C-alpha positions, 0 to 999 in steps of 0.5 A: 970803612967796609968794602962790602956793607954786608960786613956791617950787617954781620957786625950788628947781628954779632953784637945782638948775639952778645947782648942776647946771651949776656942778658940770658946768662945773667941770672945763672951767673947771679944764681947763688946771690939771687937764691940767697936773697929771694930764698929760692932752692935748686928745684925752683931755680930750674923752673925759673930757668925753664919758664923763660922758654915758655914765652921764648918758644912761642915767639920763635915761631911768631917772630919768624912769621913776623920777620917774613911778614913785616921784615927783620928790621921792625921785628928785631927792633921790637924784640930787642926793646922788649927783652932789654926792658924785662931784663932791666925789670929783673932788678925790681923783683921781690920773690919767686912768683914775681921773677917767674913772670918777668922771666916769661916776658923776657923770653917773649922778647928774646924769642924772635932773635934766632929766626930773625937773624937767619932771615937777615942772613938769608937776605944779605949774604950769598950762598958761598958765604952763608956758613961763615956768616951764620958762624960769625954772627952767632959766635956773639952768643957764646961770647956774650955768655963768656963775658957774662961771667966776669961782667955780671959776676964782678958788677954783682959782687961790687954793686949788687945783683940788681944793678947788673941787670940794669946795666946790661938792659941799657946796652940793649937799648943802645943796640936798638938805636944802631940797628934802626940807623944802619939796617934795612931788610934787603941790600937792594933797599939800602942807600949805602949798598953799591949796585955791584954788591947788591947784584952780587948778593941777589944772584947768589942767594941760598938755593931756597932763595932762588926757588919760587916765592910765596905768590908762585908757591902752591904749597902751604907752610905746613908742607915744609915744616912737617917735611922729614928734612926740616924735622931732621934739622929741628931734631939735631938742633933740639939735642944741641940745645939741650946741652947748650941750655944745660951749660947756660943755666947750670954751669955757674952753679955746678962750679960753685956748688959741686966744684966748690969755687967762690963766685969770683973764681967761677966768674973767671974760670966760667969764661973758658967754656964760652970762649970755646963755644965761640971758637966752635961757632966760627970754626964750624962755619968756616969748615962747612963752607970749606967742605962745600967748596971742595965737595960741591955737596951742600947737604954733605958738608953741613951734615958732616959738621953736625955729626962730628960736633955732636959726637965729640960733644957727647963723649966730652960731656960723658967724661965730665960726669966722672970728673972730680977735679976742676981742671978736668971738668972745665977741660972736658966742658970746654971741649964739649962746647967747642964741638957742640957749637959747630952744629947750630950754624950748620943747621941754620944754613942747611935749612936755608938750602931746603926751604924757599926764601918766602918761607924761611922766617916762618919755617925757621921759627917753627924749627926754633920753636921745636929746638927750644923746647929743650930750653923748657926741659933741660933746666927743669930736668937738671934742677930736679935731678940735682935736687932729687935724682942723682945730682950732676952725674946723672944730668951729664949722662943724660945730656950725652945720650941726647947728643948721640940721639941728635946724630941718629935722627939727622942721619935718618931724617935728612937725606939727599933723596928727601931734600931733592923730592922737596925741592922738586915739589917746590919747583912744580 
């Protein structure tokens, strides 16, 4: 069916992203019903959205270390099983405190997802395909958020919000079975991968993968994770994530509370920004690979995509702050999603070119930890701004300012001279 087996790996990771964000977005879609049923206000809802990231951030780092130590096959199967279990457990909650605990444990399961995906791509894809691979596999994430609105929303209206969580938890366990059956940690370990494809991948892995392995590397992990280029990537990722988690957590409530849509209309219209995000993920990967082929400058091709993505996203988010109609607001939010979601795959592929293969899981986990602190801050800050500090207008302005900050930090911290210095130290 597939000429190259790595396309099967890409599809598995793509569907993992769909399920991950379908699970994650379910609470925000069901927020109007959950708040009413459990007597929860907006400030409390912001805390619930944020508490997910307490466990999530910690296990971004632990999951990345585990992917280096035990391999992505084992780590992903455990992570997906845990997040599916606690997604289903959401159906059993009876109040704010109970839901708070379940969301934190749910975050523990989802934490390893991003870094383990990146580790899998680093093992399975040659350098000239990394941008497209990251873009395609991660495009499943906003697509999952997109289908969450109609699937979770309509199932919740028909059968109740608790049944919606049980259904998507079952889908997660089905994916785990497919992952264990079809995936191996490296192509050279897989009986279904031809010798030609395996050799092609091994000889063309990202630059970081061609550098010294841990047993030859005299530098500690902290030498890489606290280097300026890695911190610059983490900073840009953090600023993107602030926008992402603002939309992921509060967009359904914005459409129902501020734009006065009913849940059924929100479930349909709320799909558009996430379809735009899917286009951004795919387009960003294709464009960054195309720029690399033309310039042969890996750093420039990735940085340019991040710059343009964050710049246009900042402008569109700012314009949303003054939008009064549903049409203009959804248009600007969709455009912001298209361009903002061009940036994460550029960040991931840039990291693969900076950090050696034996450190990519742990270093990626550290970057993901720092970046996902935005998941703790963004939903809570937004919730308190809505409840006490100026409403959605102020929340949109703050998100725009942070997108611009990400551009500046990337420009200052990620420079060719610093990357070359880090590589020369690795090669010594």
